[in-house]
N, C-alpha and C positions, 0 to 999 in steps of 0.2 A: 415556532419553538421547536414541533415536534418533525418537522422535513428535515431540520438539524441533527435532529437525534439519529434518524432514519439512517441519512449519510452515513453519521460517523460510527452507525455499528455493522455498516456495507465495510466501511472504511477499516476496521478492524480488523476484518478476519483476516488481511494481507495478501489473498488468493484471488487470482480469477485472468481474463484478457489472456490471448495471444496477442494481445499489438506486438508485444515484444518478442525476440522470437530467438535471440540469440544468447551460448551459455554463458550461468555466469561463476567468479570466482568461487563456488563453493561446495565443498564436499557432502558429497550424498549420507545421510543417515539421522538420526533421530534429531530434531531439532527444539529448545523450547526457545518462545518466543513469546516476548512480551512486549503490548501492546498501551501508548498511554494517551492519550486525549484530553485537549485542550477545547470546551466552546462558551466562543464568546456570549457574554450578554446570560451564561449560568452562572447561576449565586454560589454552587458549588463543585468542584473539582470532579470529574469522573475517576473513579480509582484503576488505576491500571490493571488488566489484566494479562494470564498466562498462558498461552495452551503448547501443547507440544502437536508436532508432524515429523511425520519421517519423509523425506524428499529422497527419491531414487535417483540415479543416474541419467530416468528418462524425465521427469520433471525439470532438470537441473537444466538440460538442451532447449526450456523453452523459459524464458528469464520473467516472463508474466507470470507465473507462477508463484515469484516469491514474495510477491506487491500486487496492492489493488490498484487496475487503472478505469474501474467505472466512478461513476456516478455518485453513489448508490443503487438502491434499491429502486425497481420502475425507468432508470436510465441507460441500461448496458444498452441499445441502441438509439439513444438518445442522449448517446458524450462523443464525440471523438475527439481520439488523439492526437496531438500535436508537436512537431518541432522533439521528435523524439529526438535522444544523441543516447549512446549506448557502448559501452566498451563493456570487454570482461572484466573490470574490476569497478566500473559504475554504469550508471541511467539517470535522464530527465528527460523531463516529458510535461506536457501541458496542458490539460482537457477542456474540451467547449462543451457547453450542452444549451439543448435546443432551449431551456428554459431560462437561459440567459444565467446559469448560474456556472463557472469555470473553478478552474484544479491547477494546483500545479504539484511536481514532486520530482524527489531527486532515492537516490541507491546507493550504497558504499557497501560492497563484497570485499572482505578479507579473508576467502577460505573458512576459517571456523569459526567464523562472526558475520553477521549483517547485518546495517542500519536503513530504513526508511523514512524518507518526514515528506509530510503529504500537507496540503492546504486546498483547501476549498472555499471559495467567494462567491458572497452573494451577487443579482446581480446589479445591485451598485457597487461590485468591486470591494465591497468590505470583506474582509474575515472573518468565517461561521465555525470553521474546525480546522486543528490543528494537528495532526496525528502523527508520532512518532513509533516507527516497531524497532525492534532490537532484540535480532537474534544469539544464539550460542549453540553450536554443535554441542549434543553432548553425549555422544557415543552409536554405535552402529544402529539399526533397525532392528526389533524385536518380530 
């Protein structure tokens, strides 16, 4: 259970990796980002979290800045991105980790909003964590 929580917390951040490098259909500015997670075999749901982030033009040139693409703490060098498919308005990927866990994700970009859905699976292929991220542009950066 502890490993599931650690993975989930990292996925909540929504930011990492340069495994993606194409610009996305997002406007620079201040964004409100809400993350919700569902953990299998957890007796209670985790409450959604909200955060603010200023995306600059430079940030948006590297689409990896808008979504998590690692497997959690300590896995940044132990997971490999596979089957990356990316367009200006969407992206999808798979994640294979040396410890046998895996993941998949997809993102959709609509200028002033975006969404990311990710799933992590245990060594037996059972779903451990489902993470949903929804971002909305709320104005210019301050």
